[in-house]
NUBAGU-19793 format. One line per 4 residues: their letters; for each residue x, y, z of C-alpha. Coordinates in steps of 0.25 Angstrom, whole numbers, always signed. Example, Ala and Ser with C-alpha at 12.3 -4.5 7.8 and 13.67 -1.06 7.14 Angstrom:
REM residues 2
AS	+49 -18 +31  +55 -4 +29
//
This chain:
REM residues 856
MRKL	+492 +463 +542  +486 +475 +538  +471 +479 +541  +466 +479 +529
DRKL	+472 +466 +527  +464 +460 +540  +456 +447 +540  +446 +448 +551
LVIG	+436 +438 +555  +425 +441 +565  +417 +430 +573  +405 +435 +582
WDGA	+400 +426 +593  +388 +431 +596  +387 +430 +612  +402 +428 +616
DWKM	+407 +431 +629  +421 +432 +637  +414 +427 +648  +412 +413 +643
INPL	+422 +414 +633  +434 +416 +644  +431 +403 +650  +431 +395 +639
IDQG	+445 +399 +635  +451 +398 +648  +446 +384 +649  +452 +382 +634
LMPN	+438 +379 +627  +440 +391 +618  +454 +389 +613  +452 +397 +598
LEKL	+446 +410 +605  +456 +410 +615  +466 +410 +602  +460 +423 +599
VNAG	+459 +429 +612  +474 +428 +614  +477 +432 +601  +470 +445 +601
TIGN	+462 +455 +609  +449 +451 +614  +437 +459 +623  +423 +460 +627
LATL	+414 +468 +616  +403 +475 +622  +389 +474 +616  +378 +482 +613
DPPF	+362 +483 +617  +352 +475 +615  +363 +464 +613  +355 +457 +603
SPML	+364 +449 +593  +359 +457 +577  +361 +470 +583  +375 +468 +591
WTSM	+381 +460 +579  +376 +471 +569  +384 +482 +579  +396 +474 +579
ATGK	+395 +474 +564  +393 +488 +562  +398 +494 +574  +386 +501 +576
RPYT	+374 +500 +587  +360 +494 +583  +354 +507 +580  +363 +511 +569
HGVM	+366 +497 +561  +351 +496 +562  +351 +480 +569  +340 +478 +580
GFNE	+338 +465 +585  +336 +449 +579  +323 +453 +571  +318 +464 +565
PDAD	+305 +469 +557  +306 +469 +542  +305 +481 +533  +292 +474 +530
GVNI	+287 +479 +542  +278 +466 +543  +290 +456 +546  +301 +453 +557
RPVL	+314 +448 +551  +326 +443 +558  +337 +454 +559  +345 +456 +546
SLSR	+358 +461 +540  +348 +471 +533  +343 +477 +547  +359 +482 +548
KCKA	+358 +498 +544  +372 +499 +543  +386 +490 +536  +393 +480 +544
IWNI	+406 +477 +545  +405 +468 +534  +399 +478 +524  +411 +488 +528
LTQE	+421 +478 +525  +414 +473 +513  +414 +489 +506  +429 +490 +511
KKKT	+431 +476 +502  +433 +464 +513  +432 +453 +509  +420 +450 +520
HTVA	+412 +439 +525  +400 +440 +536  +394 +425 +543  +380 +427 +550
WWPS	+383 +439 +558  +370 +444 +565  +362 +448 +557  +369 +447 +543
HPAE	+356 +441 +536  +355 +444 +522  +370 +440 +520  +376 +454 +517
PING	+384 +454 +503  +398 +458 +508  +411 +456 +503  +412 +442 +506
VAIS	+403 +431 +512  +389 +435 +521  +381 +424 +529  +370 +428 +536
NFYQ	+366 +426 +550  +352 +417 +543  +364 +407 +536  +366 +398 +548
RAMK	+352 +397 +555  +345 +382 +553  +332 +384 +549  +327 +369 +545
NTAK	+327 +358 +555  +338 +349 +546  +350 +355 +537  +343 +348 +524
HWPI	+336 +361 +514  +343 +372 +523  +341 +383 +516  +351 +395 +519
APQS	+343 +408 +522  +342 +416 +509  +353 +426 +508  +361 +422 +521
VHPK	+373 +421 +511  +381 +431 +503  +386 +429 +492  +374 +420 +488
QMEE	+381 +410 +480  +387 +406 +494  +373 +403 +499  +375 +387 +497
HYAK	+391 +386 +501  +387 +391 +514  +372 +386 +516  +381 +371 +515
LRIH	+389 +376 +528  +380 +378 +538  +378 +365 +547  +361 +363 +551
PSEL	+358 +360 +564  +353 +347 +562  +369 +342 +558  +374 +345 +571
TGAH	+377 +331 +579  +377 +329 +593  +390 +328 +591  +391 +343 +590
LFPF	+382 +345 +601  +389 +338 +611  +400 +349 +616  +388 +356 +618
LPML	+379 +348 +625  +386 +335 +631  +375 +330 +636  +366 +330 +623
DKLG	+365 +315 +621  +356 +315 +634  +346 +328 +630  +333 +325 +628
PSHM	+323 +333 +618  +321 +344 +629  +335 +349 +625  +333 +349 +610
KEVQ	+331 +363 +610  +343 +367 +616  +350 +356 +607  +343 +361 +594
QLRH	+348 +377 +599  +363 +371 +601  +362 +364 +589  +358 +376 +579
LLAE	+370 +383 +585  +378 +375 +582  +375 +373 +569  +374 +387 +566
NSSL	+385 +393 +572  +394 +382 +563  +386 +385 +552  +392 +400 +553
HAAF	+407 +394 +556  +407 +385 +543  +403 +398 +534  +412 +408 +542
TNII	+423 +398 +542  +421 +394 +526  +420 +410 +523  +434 +411 +529
RTQE	+440 +400 +522  +435 +401 +510  +434 +418 +507  +443 +429 +506
WDFA	+439 +437 +518  +443 +449 +526  +432 +450 +537  +421 +439 +542
TVYF	+414 +436 +551  +405 +427 +559  +392 +427 +569  +390 +416 +579
DGID	+377 +417 +587  +381 +402 +593  +387 +408 +607  +375 +418 +610
RCCH	+363 +408 +606  +371 +397 +614  +372 +406 +627  +357 +410 +625
EFMK	+352 +397 +626  +363 +389 +634  +371 +400 +642  +359 +399 +652
YHPP	+366 +384 +656  +380 +389 +655  +389 +387 +668  +389 +389 +679
KRDH	+374 +385 +681  +363 +395 +686  +351 +389 +695  +343 +393 +687
IPQD	+347 +382 +677  +343 +368 +677  +356 +358 +680  +351 +348 +670
KFDI	+352 +359 +658  +363 +367 +663  +371 +352 +662  +365 +350 +646
YKDI	+368 +364 +642  +381 +370 +650  +389 +366 +640  +383 +372 +627
VKGM	+388 +388 +629  +403 +384 +632  +402 +375 +619  +398 +386 +611
YQYH	+408 +394 +615  +418 +382 +611  +411 +381 +599  +414 +395 +594
DMML	+428 +394 +597  +429 +383 +589  +423 +390 +577  +434 +401 +579
GRVM	+445 +392 +580  +442 +390 +566  +440 +403 +561  +453 +406 +568
DIAG	+460 +394 +559  +455 +400 +546  +456 +415 +548  +471 +414 +551
DDAT	+478 +420 +560  +481 +433 +554  +464 +434 +552  +458 +444 +563
IMLI	+448 +438 +571  +437 +445 +580  +427 +437 +588  +417 +444 +595
SDHG	+402 +443 +602  +392 +454 +601  +389 +452 +617  +391 +442 +628
FQSD	+382 +432 +635  +380 +429 +650  +387 +416 +655  +390 +419 +669
HLRP	+380 +424 +680  +374 +435 +673  +368 +426 +663  +352 +430 +664
KNIP	+342 +420 +672  +330 +426 +664  +328 +432 +651  +320 +445 +650
IEPA	+308 +443 +642  +311 +452 +630  +317 +452 +617  +330 +444 +614
GIAY	+330 +443 +629  +341 +433 +628  +350 +444 +626  +351 +446 +640
EHSQ	+359 +434 +643  +370 +443 +634  +381 +449 +640  +387 +463 +636
YGII	+400 +461 +632  +405 +451 +620  +418 +447 +615  +428 +451 +605
AIKG	+442 +445 +601  +451 +448 +591  +465 +444 +585  +472 +446 +572
PGIK	+482 +456 +566  +486 +467 +573  +475 +464 +586  +481 +464 +601
KDSL	+484 +451 +607  +478 +445 +619  +472 +458 +622  +459 +465 +627
VQGA	+450 +475 +621  +439 +483 +630  +428 +490 +628  +426 +484 +613
SILD	+410 +484 +608  +402 +477 +597  +402 +489 +591  +417 +492 +590
ITPT	+418 +477 +582  +417 +483 +569  +425 +495 +569  +433 +486 +575
ILQL	+434 +478 +562  +435 +491 +554  +447 +494 +562  +455 +481 +558
FDLP	+452 +484 +542  +456 +496 +543  +442 +503 +540  +437 +515 +545
IGQD	+427 +514 +558  +413 +521 +555  +411 +532 +563  +397 +528 +566
MDGN	+400 +517 +571  +397 +514 +587  +409 +505 +590  +426 +507 +589
PLLS	+436 +499 +582  +443 +492 +596  +457 +498 +592  +464 +492 +605
IFEN	+463 +478 +599  +474 +481 +588  +489 +482 +592  +490 +494 +582
PDIP	+477 +501 +582  +475 +511 +570  +467 +524 +572  +452 +520 +565
KSIE	+447 +525 +554  +433 +530 +553  +423 +534 +545  +411 +540 +546
TWET	+403 +530 +541  +403 +515 +533  +389 +515 +529  +392 +527 +517
VEGE	+403 +520 +512  +399 +516 +497  +403 +503 +494  +397 +491 +493
SGMP	+395 +485 +506  +386 +471 +506  +376 +479 +515  +363 +468 +514
SSQY	+353 +470 +503  +341 +476 +508  +334 +468 +497  +335 +454 +506
QEDP	+323 +447 +503  +319 +440 +517  +312 +425 +518  +302 +428 +527
NFAE	+302 +413 +532  +316 +414 +534  +315 +426 +543  +304 +419 +550
KMLD	+312 +407 +554  +326 +417 +557  +316 +424 +566  +310 +411 +574
QLAD	+325 +406 +575  +327 +420 +582  +316 +418 +592  +319 +403 +595
LGYI	+334 +410 +600  +330 +420 +608  +333 +431 +600  +320 +435 +598
DKPD	+304 +433 +601  +296 +423 +593  +289 +433 +582  +276 +435 +584
KDKT	+267 +429 +574  +260 +442 +570  +270 +448 +563  +263 +461 +566
IAFK	+269 +458 +581  +281 +452 +577  +285 +466 +569  +282 +475 +580
STKN	+289 +465 +590  +302 +466 +582  +302 +481 +578  +300 +484 +594
FCDS	+311 +474 +598  +321 +480 +587  +316 +494 +591  +320 +490 +606
NLAR	+332 +487 +601  +334 +499 +596  +332 +506 +608  +341 +499 +616
AYMD	+353 +500 +606  +350 +515 +607  +351 +513 +622  +363 +506 +621
GGKI	+369 +517 +611  +366 +527 +622  +355 +533 +613  +343 +533 +624
PEAI	+334 +543 +618  +330 +535 +607  +331 +522 +613  +320 +528 +621
EIFV	+312 +533 +611  +312 +519 +605  +309 +513 +619  +297 +524 +621
RLYQ	+290 +518 +607  +292 +505 +612  +288 +505 +625  +276 +512 +621
EHQK	+271 +501 +611  +275 +490 +620  +278 +491 +634  +289 +480 +635
PWIS	+297 +478 +648  +311 +477 +639  +306 +491 +633  +301 +498 +645
YRLA	+314 +492 +653  +323 +499 +643  +315 +512 +641  +316 +514 +656
VCYQ	+330 +513 +655  +332 +524 +645  +324 +534 +652  +332 +531 +664
MIGQ	+345 +535 +657  +339 +547 +652  +333 +550 +667  +319 +548 +662
HQKC	+317 +541 +677  +301 +543 +676  +299 +535 +664  +310 +524 +666
RALI	+303 +521 +681  +288 +522 +674  +295 +511 +666  +303 +503 +675
QQLQ	+291 +501 +685  +283 +495 +674  +294 +485 +672  +294 +483 +688
DGGF	+279 +482 +688  +279 +471 +677  +291 +464 +682  +297 +463 +668
YDNP	+312 +466 +675  +320 +462 +687  +317 +471 +698  +333 +474 +701
IMET	+334 +479 +686  +321 +488 +686  +324 +493 +703  +339 +497 +699
IEAS	+332 +506 +689  +322 +511 +699  +334 +513 +709  +341 +522 +698
LLMS	+328 +531 +695  +327 +533 +710  +340 +539 +710  +338 +548 +699
EGKF	+326 +554 +708  +335 +555 +720  +329 +544 +727  +341 +539 +732
LEAS	+337 +532 +744  +327 +523 +738  +336 +520 +728  +345 +515 +737
KLLE	+336 +507 +744  +332 +501 +730  +346 +498 +727  +347 +489 +740
NIET	+335 +481 +737  +338 +479 +723  +352 +472 +725  +347 +463 +734
KVDH	+340 +457 +721  +352 +458 +712  +359 +446 +708  +371 +442 +699
TYGG	+361 +442 +685  +360 +457 +687  +370 +461 +675  +373 +476 +679
LYLK	+362 +478 +690  +373 +481 +701  +378 +491 +691  +363 +500 +691
IARC	+363 +497 +706  +377 +502 +707  +375 +515 +700  +362 +518 +707
YAMI	+370 +516 +721  +380 +526 +714  +369 +537 +712  +365 +537 +727
KQPV	+377 +539 +731  +381 +525 +737  +394 +522 +730  +398 +508 +740
KAQK	+384 +502 +736  +387 +506 +722  +402 +501 +722  +397 +485 +727
AIEK	+385 +485 +716  +395 +488 +706  +405 +479 +712  +394 +467 +712
ELAN	+390 +471 +697  +404 +469 +693  +406 +458 +699  +393 +452 +693
NYDN	+397 +456 +679  +412 +463 +678  +408 +465 +663  +399 +476 +665
PYAH	+406 +489 +662  +397 +498 +669  +400 +493 +680  +415 +494 +679
QFLG	+412 +508 +677  +404 +511 +688  +413 +506 +699  +423 +514 +691
IIHL	+415 +526 +694  +415 +523 +708  +431 +522 +709  +430 +535 +702
NHNR	+422 +541 +711  +429 +537 +724  +444 +540 +718  +446 +526 +715
FKEA	+452 +528 +702  +461 +516 +700  +448 +507 +702  +441 +516 +694
YECF	+450 +515 +681  +449 +499 +682  +434 +500 +684  +433 +512 +669
MEAI	+444 +503 +663  +435 +489 +664  +423 +496 +661  +430 +501 +648
SLEY	+435 +488 +645  +422 +481 +644  +415 +493 +636  +424 +503 +629
GMSE	+412 +512 +625  +410 +517 +640  +410 +531 +639  +410 +533 +653
AHYY	+419 +523 +659  +429 +531 +649  +424 +543 +656  +426 +538 +671
LGKT	+440 +532 +667  +444 +547 +662  +440 +553 +675  +447 +540 +681
LIAL	+461 +543 +674  +462 +558 +676  +461 +556 +692  +471 +545 +689
GEYQ	+479 +556 +684  +479 +547 +668  +474 +559 +661  +478 +555 +647
AASN	+473 +541 +649  +460 +549 +656  +459 +558 +643  +458 +544 +634
ALEV	+448 +540 +643  +440 +551 +642  +441 +554 +627  +437 +539 +624
SLSI	+424 +544 +634  +421 +554 +626  +423 +546 +613  +414 +537 +615
NPQN	+402 +547 +622  +405 +561 +616  +394 +569 +626  +402 +565 +639
NHAR	+405 +579 +641  +411 +577 +654  +422 +567 +650  +425 +580 +640
LILQ	+427 +589 +650  +436 +580 +658  +444 +577 +647  +446 +592 +642
RVYQ	+451 +593 +657  +460 +582 +655  +465 +587 +643  +465 +601 +649
THLD	+474 +599 +661  +479 +586 +663  +485 +584 +647  +489 +596 +642
KAEK	+480 +596 +631  +472 +610 +629  +469 +608 +615  +462 +596 +618
ADQI	+455 +601 +631  +450 +613 +623  +444 +604 +612  +436 +595 +622
FQDF	+431 +606 +628  +426 +612 +615  +418 +598 +615  +410 +600 +625
NSYC	+397 +608 +619  +398 +598 +607  +396 +588 +615  +384 +594 +623
SGEI	+369 +589 +621  +362 +603 +623  +361 +615 +631  +354 +615 +645
TIVS	+352 +629 +653  +354 +628 +666  +350 +636 +680  +358 +635 +690
GMPR	+363 +638 +704  +361 +636 +719  +346 +633 +725  +339 +646 +726
SGTS	+349 +653 +717  +338 +658 +707  +338 +646 +698  +322 +646 +698
LMMQ	+324 +659 +696  +332 +658 +683  +324 +647 +678  +311 +654 +679
LLEA	+318 +667 +670  +324 +657 +661  +309 +648 +660  +302 +663 +657
TGVD	+310 +666 +645  +307 +653 +639  +318 +642 +643  +312 +628 +644
IFSD	+315 +624 +657  +319 +610 +663  +309 +609 +675  +300 +599 +680
GERV	+291 +608 +688  +290 +598 +700  +295 +610 +710  +286 +619 +711
SDDN	+286 +631 +715  +287 +637 +731  +292 +649 +738  +305 +647 +735
NPKG	+303 +646 +720  +290 +654 +718  +294 +652 +704  +296 +638 +702
YYEH	+311 +629 +704  +312 +625 +690  +317 +612 +694  +318 +598 +688
EVVK	+319 +585 +697  +328 +579 +689  +339 +591 +688  +343 +585 +703
KINH	+345 +573 +697  +356 +577 +688  +369 +570 +695  +362 +556 +693
NPHW	+355 +560 +679  +358 +570 +669  +349 +565 +659  +339 +573 +660
LKSC	+348 +586 +656  +343 +581 +641  +330 +587 +644  +335 +599 +649
NGKA	+341 +603 +635  +338 +617 +630  +331 +618 +643  +335 +627 +657
VKIV	+335 +618 +669  +339 +622 +684  +349 +614 +691  +356 +620 +704
APLI	+370 +621 +706  +374 +609 +715  +369 +602 +701  +375 +609 +690
TSLP	+387 +603 +692  +381 +589 +685  +378 +594 +672  +382 +584 +664
YNYR	+391 +589 +651  +384 +585 +640  +375 +598 +639  +376 +613 +638
YKVI	+373 +621 +649  +369 +636 +650  +370 +638 +666  +362 +649 +672
FMER	+368 +649 +686  +361 +658 +696  +371 +664 +707  +366 +669 +720
DPME	+373 +673 +732  +376 +660 +741  +371 +665 +753  +357 +668 +747
IYKS	+356 +655 +741  +359 +649 +755  +348 +659 +761  +336 +655 +749
QEQM	+339 +642 +750  +337 +642 +766  +325 +649 +765  +319 +639 +755
LLRL	+321 +629 +764  +313 +638 +774  +302 +640 +764  +301 +623 +760
GKTN	+301 +620 +774  +314 +613 +774  +319 +621 +786  +311 +628 +797
KKQI	+320 +639 +800  +331 +646 +794  +344 +640 +795  +357 +644 +800
FSQG	+367 +647 +788  +374 +636 +785  +388 +637 +781  +389 +625 +774
IFQQ	+378 +626 +765  +382 +640 +761  +395 +635 +757  +387 +624 +749
IEQT	+382 +634 +741  +392 +641 +738  +402 +629 +735  +390 +624 +725
IKSS	+388 +637 +716  +404 +638 +716  +406 +624 +710  +394 +625 +702
KAWL	+399 +637 +696  +413 +632 +695  +407 +619 +687  +399 +627 +677
DNHP	+409 +636 +674  +418 +624 +670  +408 +617 +663  +409 +617 +650
CVDV	+396 +616 +646  +390 +624 +654  +387 +641 +651  +384 +647 +663
LYVS	+377 +662 +666  +378 +665 +681  +366 +672 +687  +365 +681 +699
YNDL	+353 +678 +706  +355 +693 +712  +357 +699 +700  +345 +691 +690
IERP	+335 +697 +702  +341 +711 +702  +346 +715 +688  +339 +704 +678
QDYA	+343 +714 +669  +357 +708 +668  +354 +694 +666  +344 +696 +652
DKLT	+356 +696 +645  +364 +686 +650  +355 +676 +650  +350 +679 +635
RFLD	+365 +676 +632  +366 +665 +641  +354 +658 +635  +355 +662 +622
KQID	+339 +667 +624  +333 +680 +625  +331 +682 +640  +322 +696 +642
LSII	+325 +704 +655  +310 +706 +655  +308 +690 +659  +319 +690 +667
QKTI	+312 +701 +676  +299 +695 +676  +304 +683 +681  +313 +687 +692
DPTL	+305 +689 +705  +313 +698 +715  +306 +694 +726  +309 +681 +725
YRER	+324 +685 +728  +322 +683 +742  +336 +678 +750  +344 +691 +746
SVSA	+360 +691 +751  +367 +705 +757  +373 +707 +745  +361 +702 +734
MESS	+354 +714 +743  +364 +724 +742  +365 +723 +726  +350 +724 +724
//
């Protein structure tokens, strides 16, 4: 079958998880999915944050993150500035896959994708996610939601296919509730919820199967919310029973989730029978659902808090002509779905899409085609009409139903309050999407505004995390303290952030004690917390404790890719290269888009002598994160030294400056080599100085030290460097090799006779009262000074983003005229000799070597 002739069905099961599916397949309870699995390729599908279904399913349908596609939650402010409404297809700012395929003249159908109301005028049948909702207690006079079917003349046809909850009898419910005939009125709420679930998803199944039986189709998709909604209501009763669950309720409801999966399997079987063996079938879910010990006991009090029950991986299973059989796809993301569908139809992938086609699913993959964007391609795409006239009464009923399902809070009766609350929730989701996409400044801008307007705990917490990520620790601590005082979040979570803040401040002993205390409080329900603890232990150079903590994390949640990556780093640092390789491969198999995992894999493969494989891994790392100049440097050396590809190495080397974020002037050298004098000189010439002024002048440096406390933490946190862009900062030689590779640096390195440096440091200690007598000359300390100078200069001379000017302290004092032109050319800034002469105080040149005295 040629790609252009391909017939593709995409079936969405919201919340489906392999942790639930695999045991059921093993028990023979999902035979149709087992058939699909054995005939094709399967894998995990990494979700996004926030894990809210309308946002996620829109990302799957567009290949774009929420801040690009525009869907920000379950409901949204109306354009009238007064009312709120359920999220609509109108909210989407870009084309979905069915719009692109419509433009390409493919016969395309879509059923109940969330959100898809009003139904879009695509080249086929479109049924919106309002179609199946039962707003009446009986099936009589049950009107179909306006504009929920396209074409409109098909409304009555599909309206008749719906199944009302009242039509379901005990026979339909007994497979899920074997004790149904013994249940009293106190269980009617749960029974009605199950009835609605089955009726609504059966309605969608009836509509979808009717379409693919009676209509011509190239592409058809359907979305079922049954598993997700069922899990939110009944997963707490799923075996094994947990201590806080009453035995009587466990006995009644324990089979419902299993039954819902089996019911979906039955619907899948029917679709597969209709489609035939030649069709390509893709089954996907937007996220998973915690079904084991990671099930949260309590749901945080915040909007859409039920999403804490989700897990980070959904599912993908695909079979069809040209698709690998009985195979595994690794590292797939929900952003990859639309690019993969385009690849299946031999259509170009938009360069503005955040995902990539899953080429590893194909037996013989073709090189993907690309297009700048599909948004400007002309032609009828079937995008929804902006002329949609909303029925306020129906919108209100839909909002009430969303509230009943737990997705949103009950809208306030005061429209002003409801509007503002909804807007804030959508804005906070936008900020979270920015965080997830690595756009931290954009996230902070939104969170700060929301925090100023109303200090909700869930806003404060995420703003604190953003501040922590960019190294603004004081702001982070203030917010964490507020949350701790209010008791809004579990102490182990808050205390782990506090431990990382202590370490960033160099308070390692306090951090270590706090970590040991945290470990006594953590149980298996704290997913991801042991990873944070392990990272903290690593920062305070306790690798044994770090490894034990990360092993606990993996025992608790093996599917955490960052835990595998972290364990790999530990193995790599201890030269256990085969173990490191396995860890990085496991991390990548779970989440392919982890640039760091590919980077560390490349370093590991170099250590193993696998240079071609290493270059591949580093290329992938750079394709994900082009800003990682350290990976670029390593890759350049691999091509130059090991693969004999000089031309390729030269090209990579030329790319360095293109991926630098700015330029920073750095004054460096050993302590007591004249670094403070050079900072004084730069300040006098009008250069902006990065200094906190905390270290005041004294007898050792009467004109000041020009230091900043954060510089000492550059090993652990280099984020503060962005504040130095266009400025000058003092970084002493022992720290200079910790400079990241994503800036251009102009380094003025102060040189001074090592014996003078030694004597000056000794005299400084005497003046500070840290020693009460002149020390006997230490050969070891002197050699350490010499070695640090040598290694620092070697690093600077080989750094691709560094221009360095070496300045002799002795010559600067004695012959300042030699440096006016040198500094002018180096800094591209006029440096007058008079300024240098006014700045220099020769009387402060106190510890002179014999050679220096002779030269003067």
